[in-house]
C-alpha positions in Angstrom: 0.0 0.0 0.0 1.5 3.3 -1.0 1.6 6.5 1.0 -1.3 8.2 -0.9 -3.6 5.2 -0.4 -2.8 5.2 3.3 -3.6 8.9 3.6 -6.8 8.5 1.6 -7.9 5.6 3.9 -7.2 7.6 7.1 -9.1 10.6 5.7 -12.0 8.3 4.8 -12.1 6.9 8.3 -11.9 10.4 9.8 -14.8 11.6 7.6 -17.0 8.6 8.5 -16.2 9.0 12.2 -17.1 12.7 12.0 -20.4 11.8 10.3 -21.3 9.2 12.9 -20.5 11.6 15.7 -22.6 14.3 14.1 -25.6 12.0 13.8 -25.2 10.8 17.4 -25.2 14.4 18.6 -28.4 15.0 16.6 -29.9 11.9 17.9 -29.2 12.6 21.6 -29.4 16.4 21.6 -32.2 17.7 23.7 -33.0 14.4 25.3 -33.5 14.6 29.0 -31.6 12.4 31.3 -33.6 10.2 33.6 -34.6 12.3 36.6 -34.4 15.6 34.8 -37.2 17.9 35.6 -39.3 19.8 33.1 -39.4 23.6 33.2 -43.2 23.7 33.2 -43.8 23.2 36.9 -45.1 26.2 38.9 -44.1 27.2 42.4 -46.8 25.2 44.0 -46.5 22.1 41.8 -44.3 19.0 42.3 -43.2 16.7 39.6 -41.7 14.0 41.8 -43.4 10.6 41.8 -43.9 10.9 38.0 -46.7 13.4 37.9 -48.1 16.7 38.9 -49.3 17.1 42.5 -50.3 20.1 44.5 -47.9 20.9 47.2 -49.5 20.6 50.6 -48.7 22.8 53.6 -47.3 19.7 55.3 -44.8 19.3 52.4 -43.6 22.9 52.9 -43.3 22.3 56.6 -41.2 19.2 55.9 -39.1 21.2 53.5 -38.5 23.8 56.2 -37.5 21.1 58.7 -34.9 19.7 56.2 -33.8 23.2 55.2 -33.1 24.1 58.9 -31.0 20.9 59.2 -29.1 21.0 55.9 -29.2 24.5 54.6 -29.6 27.2 57.3 -26.0 26.9 58.5 -25.0 28.7 55.2 -28.2 30.3 53.9 -29.5 31.4 57.3 -32.8 30.7 59.0 -34.6 33.3 56.8 -32.7 32.5 53.6 -30.7 35.7 53.6 -27.3 34.0 53.1 -26.3 34.9 56.6 -26.0 31.6 58.3 -23.1 31.0 60.8 -21.0 29.3 58.2 -21.6 31.9 55.5 -18.4 33.8 56.3 -16.5 30.7 55.2 -18.2 30.4 51.9 -16.6 31.8 48.8 -18.6 32.9 46.9 -21.2 33.9 49.5 -24.3 31.6 49.8 -27.4 32.6 47.8 -29.7 35.2 49.5 -33.1 33.8 48.7 -34.8 36.8 50.2 -33.3 39.0 47.4 -35.3 36.9 44.9 -32.3 36.9 42.5 -30.5 33.6 42.1 -27.5 33.2 39.8 -28.8 29.9 38.4 -32.5 30.9 38.2 -35.3 31.1 40.7 -37.8 28.8 39.1 -38.7 25.6 41.0 -36.8 23.5 38.5 -33.6 25.7 38.8 -33.7 25.5 42.6 -34.4 21.8 42.5 -31.4 21.2 40.1 -29.1 23.3 42.3 -30.1 21.3 45.4 -29.8 18.0 43.5 -26.5 18.6 41.7 -24.8 21.3 43.7 -23.2 24.3 42.0 -19.7 23.9 40.7 -17.2 26.5 41.9 -19.2 27.2 45.1 -19.6 25.6 48.5 -23.1 24.4 47.4 -22.7 20.7 47.5 -25.0 18.1 45.9 -27.8 17.0 48.1 -28.8 14.2 45.6 -28.7 11.8 48.5 -31.8 13.3 50.0 -35.0 11.6 48.7 -36.4 13.3 45.6 -39.7 14.2 47.3 -37.8 15.8 50.1 -35.7 17.8 47.7 -38.9 19.1 46.1 -40.2 19.9 49.6 -37.0 22.0 50.3 -37.4 23.6 46.8 -40.9 24.8 47.6 -39.9 25.9 51.1 -37.1 28.0 49.6 -39.7 29.5 47.2 -41.6 30.8 50.3 -38.5 32.7 51.4 -38.4 34.7 48.1 -40.3 38.0 48.0 -42.5 37.2 45.0 -43.9 34.2 46.8 -44.6 35.9 50.2 -48.3 35.9 51.1 
């Protein structure tokens, strides 16, 4: 096999590989990973358990209990980012009371931040907490935001 044939063969393999990768990207682009949440839920809706369900006051109270155990040390009891460990956090913890969150203030954005953590911050993943409880914390956090105050 001469040098030109070898170059042509390598180029053909590269072109075919590029085409296959392109089609795989098209095939899987936009697909949701299992467990991803839709962006259609409202502040009083929960998509855990495979369907929509109205959030009950008891769910929010459960979310508050978990928040106080897992989140208040950084975010503060009232969600102002002023918990006792906040001074050690760089960047500072989110201030939910401001209503402005870097990664979005929708229920889905908050749920994803709780579930996955936020890279480059002290916000760790709390994916080990049951999904229903993460939704409860999400909806409790929403009650700390000004647009959701009664």
